[in-house]
VOMARTI-651143 format. One record per residue (C-alpha): x, y, z. Coordinates in steps of 0.001 Angstrom, whole numbers, padded with zeros to 6 digits, always signed. Layout:
BEGIN
XYZ;...
This chain:
BEGIN
-009431-018211-005786;-009099-014879-003964;-005782-013045-003716;-005691-013512+000068;-006015-017289-000423;-003209-017350-002981;-000946-015331-000677;-001690-017812+002135;-000682-020731-000096;+002572-019024-001125;+003332-018203+002502;+002975-021872+003469;+005247-022942+000615;+007856-020309+001535;+007779-021409+005184;+008843-024908+004113;+011985-023528+002449;+015205-022067+003808;+014662-019315+006387;+017329-016620+006689;+017408-015201+010212;+017950-011696+008811;+014360-011741+007493;+012285-010445+010423;+008862-010231+008747;+008041-011885+005445;+004975-012563+003307;+001767-010915+004540;+002687-007256+005034;+003101-004355+002620;+006864-004949+002715;+009309-007603+003854;+011460-006566+006836;+015160-007496+006762;+017723-006705+009480;+021115-006201+007762;+022710-004633+010848;+021867-004682+014576;+020816-001011+014472;+018262-000827+011672;+015816-002740+009493;+015379-002553+005736;+011885-002855+004271;+011517-004090+000701;+008569-004160-001650;+007853-004711-005331;+004797-003785-007381;+003618-004323-010954;+001982-001717-013164;+000428-003365-016232;-000933-001892-019449;-004615-002722-019776;-004939-003360-016045;-003583-000259-014345;-003427+002152-017276;-004095+002652-021002;-001629+004412-023275;-004342+006637-024732;-005312+008068-021320;-002001+008019-019396;+001053+009964-020483;+004403+008164-020084;+005255+010568-017234;+001972+009656-015509;+002820+005950-015831;+006288+006516-014356;+004829+008493-011459;+002160+005876-010754;+004591+002954-010948;+006795+004460-008254;+003917+005844-006174;+002483+002353-005649;+005715+001023-004142;+006376+004213-002162;+002897+003860-000669;+003929+000430+000626;+006998+001965+002262;+004778+004649+003796;+002532+001975+005312;+005598+000530+007067;+006717+003901+008481;+009828+003701+006329;+012334+006264+005063;+012844+005643+001303;+016385+004723+000188;+016535+003377-003376;+014547+001666-006110;+015093-000763-008980;+012887-000374-012058;+012202-003099-014631;+010495-001793-017767;+009190-003718-020764;+007885-001605-023656;+006219-002072-027018;+008657-002085-029972;+006957+000949-031559;+007457+003236-028541;+010244+005733-029204;+013101+006762-026937;+011160+009969-026145;+008483+007821-024494;+011130+006160-022326;+012652+009544-021444;+009252+010909-020384;+008513+007759-018342;+011713+008078-016338;+011324+011837-015933;+007895+011254-014367;+009280+008549-012096;+012367+010539-011113;+010372+013680-010290;+008587+011709-007569;+011796+009928-006526;+013621+013244-006089;+010759+014572-003975;+011335+011728-001512;+015156+011595-001819;+014969+008146-003382;+017798+006925-005638;+017158+005061-008872;+019856+002386-008464;+019228+000146-011476;+016755-002262-013019;+016118-004047-016321;+014817-003276-019816;+013002-005510-022277;+010614-005470-025257;+007110-006897-025009;+003748-006492-026738;+002459-004449-023781;+004043-002046-021328;+004956-003779-018075;+006619-002024-015149;+007912-003581-011929;+009297-001245-009272;+011204-002596-006285;+011730-000129-003428;+013917-000352-000346;+013441+001752+002749;+014918+001966+006241;+013415+002014+009736;+015014+001879+013187;+015326-001638+014568;+011914-003107+015422;+009982+000061+014485;+008417-001042+011183;+004632-000707+011139;+003018-004106+010527;-000514-005278+009801;-000456-007620+012782;-000465-005270+015792;-004127-004208+016048;-005875-005142+019316;-009518-004947+020462;-010195-001433+021709;-007734+000214+019349;-009205+002936+017139;-009158+002861+013328;-007969+005883+011314;-007438+006920+007698;-004974+009591+006628;-007294+011352+004155;-010510+011320+002099;-011613+008153+000308;-013127+007526-003113;-011176+010258-004934;-009792+007902-007582;-013297+007219-008917;-014009+010873-009726;-010759+012539-010734;-007292+012064-012142;-006064+011439-008594;-004822+007965-009565;-002592+009525-012247;-000609+011567-009756;-001442+010086-006371;+000975+011201-003668;+002159+008406-001338;+001858+009362+002337;+005524+008873+003222;+005742+011726+005739;+002514+010580+007412;+003923+007068+007746;+007114+008354+009356;+005063+010272+011945;+003165+007093+012869;+006251+005281+014143;+005759+004476+017819;+002107+005587+017664;+000256+003258+015278;-000263-000340+016327;-000909-001580+012765;-000987-000035+009297;-001651-000767+005625;-002012+001451+002559;-005399+001690+000832;-004600+000558-002688;-007417-001953-003253;-010245-000354-001256;-010980+000318+002418;-013209-002750+002893;-010649-005186+001458;-007527-003630+002966;-009118-003414+006434;-010171-007060+006038;-006525-007948+005314;-005254-005991+008322;-007794-007684+010578;-006825-011124+009282;-003163-010499+010116;-004086-009147+013572;-006683-011888+014238;-009371-009316+015098;-012618-007822+013779;-013477-004210+013015;-016497-001931+013397;-016872+001100+011101;-019221+004066+011382;-020341+005399+007996;-021011+008839+009496;-017296+009171+010313;-015895+008247+006889;-014124+011140+005116;-015606+010876+001604;-013918+012738-001251;-016023+015362-003090;-018230+013705-005708;-017641+010172-004420;-020354+007907-003052;-020251+005898+000163;-019830+002729-001919;-016824+004206-003721;-015280+005326-000429;-015699+001822+000995;-014663-000275-001991;-012863+001956-004502;-009128+001427-004945;-006067+003551-005665;-006648+006153-002960;-003187+005395-001499;-004157+006820+001865;-002921+005071+005007;-005269+002942+007099;-003972+002456+010625;-004910+001657+014209;-003791+003202+017481;-004437+002474+021168;-006625+004843+023143;-003630+006311+024986;-002050+007556+021736;-004993+008692+019625;-004482+012387+020491;-000986+012231+019011;-001918+010784+015611;-003030+012809+012619;-005972+011335+010714;-009707+010739+010788;-011070+008180+013228;-013565+005908+011444;-014154+003005+013830;-012733+000545+016337;-011029-002827+016467;-013206-005431+018194;-013250-009053+019273;-014847-011461+016819;-014164-013499+013707;-010720-012725+012300;-011014-010492+009242;-014666-009606+009678;-015561-005950+009117;-018925-004476+010124;-020417-001174+009009;-023006+000315+011377;-023414-003127+012954;-023849-005092+009703;-021242-007328+008100;-019429-005527+005270;-018160-007748+002481;-014626-006946+001242;-015519-005840-002292;-012329-003966-003135;-010105-004776-006114;-008793-008359-006130;-006679-009546-009095;-007826-013138-008649;-011511-012729-007887;
């Protein structure tokens, strides 16, 4: 079972349960959108970072792990055009890790949090045979201004905020910088957005599914990071750039590299230079 199929099943189950009217957008986007007051929306996300899956203790310092754990959730806020507010951090650690490891972890996390004026508001601690981190982030957007995956229309242009494939050839994934400021600038300009955490091909496929459209990419337009191959730019994960669409009338106002267009066709289908491109990015359940 693919991750997108599992998410679809959970969405159907959730839809059969109680629906709070304050929840404006639920399962399917980078964040849930909740309207606590008439004037603004909160966006909420949570993300795991797992030892052996996302990092190894012999190659990542505790500060690197703290930075990465928060960066993943902040990247989700960025994809929604959200101003960061606070986070909750749940951390499970091996019994043999000393308090200095924990101090370094939180110092790495808080350095990034301070950069984005994000408050560490609480969380949970536990012991486990591997390090497990879960970071929940909350952000704020003006009422109805959250960027969703579902707004792309045929004729809209596709953009990325920066070069792709960097994570495959550097320590970029250790200290990736979430594009929060870029996301804020896209409010009112982008028609749909998602962060590239699992690879361009897979994340564009997901955006197109939510928007019920197809996409056409031009390989000659892709901004490929130095040393990376076309395959790594298309399918490599952990770039944490923003992938977004914009209508023709607004493309001069957005900052990014245009890489293709949204088209009519089978929902979720992505083509590269006219040929169908399979979504080969990282999928936990593939």
